C-alpha positions as CSV (number, residue, x, y, z in Angstrom):
1,M,-1.5,207.7,22.2
2,L,-3.3,208.8,25.4
3,A,-6.7,208.1,23.8
4,T,-5.6,204.5,23.1
5,I,-4.4,204.0,26.6
6,G,-7.6,205.5,27.9
7,R,-9.7,203.0,25.8
8,L,-7.5,200.2,27.1
9,I,-8.6,201.2,30.6
10,V,-12.3,202.2,29.9
11,V,-13.3,199.2,27.8
12,P,-12.5,196.4,30.4
13,F,-13.9,198.6,33.2
14,A,-17.1,199.1,31.3
15,F,-17.3,195.4,30.4
16,V,-17.0,194.3,34.1
17,I,-19.6,196.9,35.2
18,A,-22.0,195.8,32.4
19,A,-21.5,192.1,33.3
20,A,-22.2,192.9,37.0
21,V,-25.4,194.8,36.0
22,A,-26.5,191.9,33.7
23,A,-25.8,189.4,36.5
24,Y,-27.8,191.5,39.0
25,V,-30.8,191.8,36.6
26,L,-30.6,188.1,35.8
27,F,-30.5,187.3,39.6
28,S,-33.3,189.7,40.5
29,L,-35.6,188.6,37.7
30,G,-34.8,185.0,38.3
31,L,-35.6,185.4,41.9
32,E,-38.9,187.1,41.1
33,R,-39.8,184.2,38.8
34,L,-38.8,181.7,41.5
35,T,-41.0,183.5,44.1
36,G,-43.9,183.6,41.7
37,A,-43.5,179.9,40.9
38,F,-43.4,179.0,44.6
39,S,-46.5,181.1,45.4
40,G,-48.4,179.7,42.4
41,R,-49.0,183.2,40.9
42,A,-46.6,182.9,38.1
43,G,-49.1,182.0,35.4
44,E,-47.2,180.1,32.7
45,V,-44.0,179.8,34.7
46,E,-43.6,176.4,36.3
47,F,-41.1,175.4,39.0
48,G,-39.2,173.2,36.6
49,D,-38.6,176.2,34.3
50,V,-37.2,178.2,37.3
51,I,-34.8,175.4,38.1
52,V,-33.6,175.4,34.5
53,M,-33.2,179.2,34.8
54,I,-31.0,178.7,37.9
55,R,-28.8,176.1,36.2
56,Q,-28.4,178.4,33.2
57,G,-27.6,181.3,35.5
58,W,-24.6,179.3,36.9
59,L,-23.3,179.0,33.3
60,I,-23.1,182.8,33.1
61,V,-20.6,182.7,35.8
62,S,-18.4,180.4,33.8
63,G,-15.9,181.7,31.4
64,L,-17.4,180.1,28.2
65,T,-20.5,182.2,28.3
66,I,-18.5,185.4,28.5
67,L,-16.9,184.7,25.1
68,P,-19.9,185.8,22.9
69,A,-20.2,189.0,25.0
70,L,-16.4,189.7,24.5
71,A,-16.9,189.1,20.7
72,L,-19.7,191.6,20.7
73,V,-17.6,194.2,22.4
74,I,-14.5,193.6,20.3
75,V,-16.5,193.9,17.0
76,G,-18.2,197.1,18.3
77,E,-14.8,198.6,19.3
78,V,-12.9,197.6,16.2
79,A,-15.7,198.8,13.9
80,R,-16.2,201.9,16.1
81,I,-20.0,201.2,16.4
82,R,-21.5,203.9,18.6
83,S,-25.2,202.9,18.3
84,A,-27.0,202.1,21.5
85,M,-29.2,199.7,19.6
86,Y,-26.2,197.6,18.6
87,Y,-25.1,197.1,22.2
88,V,-28.6,196.7,23.7
89,I,-29.9,194.3,21.1
90,G,-26.6,192.5,20.8
91,G,-26.4,192.0,24.6
92,G,-29.9,190.6,24.6
93,I,-29.1,188.2,21.8
94,V,-25.9,187.1,23.4
95,L,-27.5,186.3,26.7
96,A,-30.6,184.8,25.2
97,A,-28.4,182.4,23.3
98,V,-26.9,181.0,26.6
99,P,-29.9,178.7,27.5
100,F,-29.9,177.3,24.0
101,L,-26.1,176.8,23.9
102,A,-26.2,175.2,27.3
103,R,-28.4,172.4,26.0
104,I,-26.5,171.5,22.9
105,G,-24.3,168.9,24.5
106,Q,-27.1,167.1,26.3
107,G,-28.0,164.5,23.7
108,S,-29.6,164.1,20.4
109,A,-32.9,165.8,21.1
110,V,-32.3,169.4,22.0
111,T,-35.4,171.0,23.5
112,L,-35.9,174.7,23.7
113,P,-36.2,176.3,27.2
114,A,-39.5,177.9,28.2
115,A,-40.3,181.5,27.1
116,S,-39.8,182.8,30.6
117,V,-36.2,181.7,30.6
118,W,-35.6,183.5,27.3
119,Q,-37.2,186.6,28.6
120,V,-35.1,186.8,31.8
121,F,-31.9,186.2,30.0
122,A,-32.7,188.7,27.2
123,T,-33.7,191.4,29.6
124,A,-30.4,190.9,31.5
125,G,-28.5,191.2,28.2
126,F,-30.4,194.3,27.3
127,A,-29.5,195.9,30.6
128,G,-25.8,194.9,30.3
129,G,-25.6,196.1,26.7
130,F,-27.1,199.5,27.7
131,V,-24.7,200.0,30.6
132,Y,-21.7,199.1,28.4
133,W,-22.9,201.6,25.8
134,L,-23.3,204.3,28.5
135,I,-19.8,203.9,29.8
136,A,-17.7,203.0,26.7
137,G,-19.8,202.2,23.6
138,R,-21.0,205.7,22.8
139,N,-17.3,206.9,22.5
140,A,-16.1,203.9,20.4
């Protein structure tokens, strides 16, 4: 009984901390890409790609983008998955899907975002998934 109550406290706490870490990584990497685009040192990153990344970052704040992450956590908890790889790779996939999902309702021709956008979102998802695993996932 106490273990169940403990999980009901630890899981939401871990999810909020992991989401904060993912948001921090997303913001800091996005800011680094933005700075590189402004200075012209970014290589393949163009200013338009950075603007797309900022727009997609705002979607992370919305409630709809949290649903895939919640599904990942619920499946991991119900199935008692303790693997760090599940949470790290799953977090990367969940966040990397956000730029694609954000463009689905924009018309008939859905274009894929630039690789730099995918990289930033996936890296943030990897970090968030790892933090969740550290706090709650390894004891699922």
